[in-house]
C-alpha positions as CSV (number, residue, x, y, z in Angstrom):
1,X,11.3,-25.0,69.8
2,X,10.0,-25.4,65.8
3,X,12.9,-24.7,63.2
4,X,12.6,-22.5,60.1
5,X,13.0,-24.2,56.9
6,X,15.7,-23.3,55.0
7,X,15.9,-21.8,52.3
8,X,18.1,-23.4,49.7
9,X,18.1,-20.6,46.9
10,X,19.1,-18.0,49.2
11,X,23.3,-16.6,48.1
12,X,25.8,-16.7,51.4
13,X,26.1,-13.0,52.9
14,X,29.9,-13.1,51.9
15,X,31.3,-14.6,49.1
16,X,34.7,-16.1,49.0
17,X,37.0,-14.9,46.2
18,X,37.3,-17.4,43.2
19,X,40.6,-15.6,42.1
20,X,43.7,-16.8,43.5
21,X,46.8,-14.6,43.0
22,X,48.4,-17.7,41.6
23,X,45.4,-17.6,39.0
24,X,46.2,-14.0,38.3
25,X,49.6,-14.2,37.5
26,X,49.4,-16.7,35.5
27,X,46.8,-15.6,33.0
28,X,48.4,-11.9,33.2
29,X,45.0,-10.1,34.9
30,X,45.0,-6.9,36.2
31,X,42.0,-5.1,38.0
32,X,39.6,-4.0,35.4
33,X,38.5,0.0,36.1
34,X,35.8,-0.8,33.4
35,X,32.4,-1.3,34.6
36,X,31.1,-4.7,32.3
37,X,28.6,-6.3,34.3
38,X,25.5,-5.0,36.3
39,X,25.6,-2.0,38.3
40,X,24.5,-4.5,41.5
41,X,27.3,-6.4,41.1
42,X,29.7,-3.3,41.8
43,X,31.6,-5.1,44.7
44,X,32.3,-8.1,42.9
45,X,36.0,-8.2,41.1
46,X,36.2,-7.9,37.4
47,X,39.8,-8.4,35.9
48,X,40.9,-8.3,32.3
49,X,43.9,-10.2,30.5
50,X,46.8,-8.3,29.7
51,X,47.3,-9.7,26.4
52,X,43.6,-10.0,25.2
53,X,41.8,-6.9,25.1
54,X,38.3,-6.6,26.2
55,X,38.0,-10.2,27.8
56,X,37.6,-10.3,31.4
57,X,37.4,-12.6,33.8
58,X,34.3,-12.0,36.7
59,X,32.8,-13.2,39.9
60,X,29.6,-12.4,38.7
61,X,27.6,-12.8,35.7
62,X,26.9,-9.6,33.1
63,X,23.3,-9.6,35.3
64,X,24.8,-9.2,38.4
65,X,24.7,-13.2,39.6
66,X,27.2,-14.5,41.8
67,X,29.0,-16.8,40.0
68,X,28.8,-20.6,42.0
69,X,31.9,-21.3,44.2
70,X,35.1,-22.5,42.2
71,X,33.7,-20.5,39.3
72,X,33.8,-17.7,37.3
73,X,32.2,-15.7,34.5
74,X,34.4,-15.2,31.0
75,X,33.2,-11.6,29.5
76,X,34.1,-10.6,26.2
77,X,33.2,-8.4,23.3
78,X,31.8,-9.7,19.7
79,X,30.5,-8.5,17.3
80,X,27.3,-8.5,18.5
81,X,28.0,-6.9,21.9
82,X,29.1,-8.2,24.6
83,X,28.5,-11.8,25.5
84,X,30.0,-14.4,27.9
85,X,30.0,-17.9,29.1
86,X,30.9,-19.9,32.9
87,X,33.7,-21.4,33.7
88,X,35.4,-23.6,36.2
89,X,38.6,-22.4,37.8
90,X,40.0,-25.8,36.7
91,X,39.5,-25.1,33.3
92,X,41.6,-21.6,33.9
93,X,44.3,-23.3,35.6
94,X,44.6,-25.5,33.0
95,X,44.6,-22.9,30.4
96,X,46.9,-20.8,28.5
97,X,46.1,-17.4,27.1
98,X,46.0,-18.6,23.9
99,X,43.0,-21.1,25.0
100,X,41.5,-18.2,26.2
101,X,41.7,-16.3,23.1
102,X,40.3,-19.5,21.7
103,X,37.6,-19.8,23.5
104,X,36.4,-16.2,22.8
105,X,36.7,-16.8,18.8
106,X,34.7,-20.2,19.3
107,X,32.0,-18.5,21.3
108,X,32.3,-15.1,18.9
109,X,29.1,-16.9,16.4
110,X,26.6,-14.0,17.1
């Protein structure tokens, strides 16, 4: 019996949540009612920072592409519109709210 070739580009049906309760508490996150990514990613979690306005952590990027395991998408408003960057969970665990503010400021060059 011949096996079908594996599609290495296919994403798994279920996506393990990348946001732990510990990280949510550490960074002061709350679920966001705002839609900041593509409508195709509506089931993905979007969290807002309590102490940082218009900054979000998401399980997918602005186009609805799921982030790889162990990472999230940091989205934020800039003077040119919504932008963001891929960020590792490890980096977030070692970051304070002030570190997040600095990341956003450093990326608001557009």
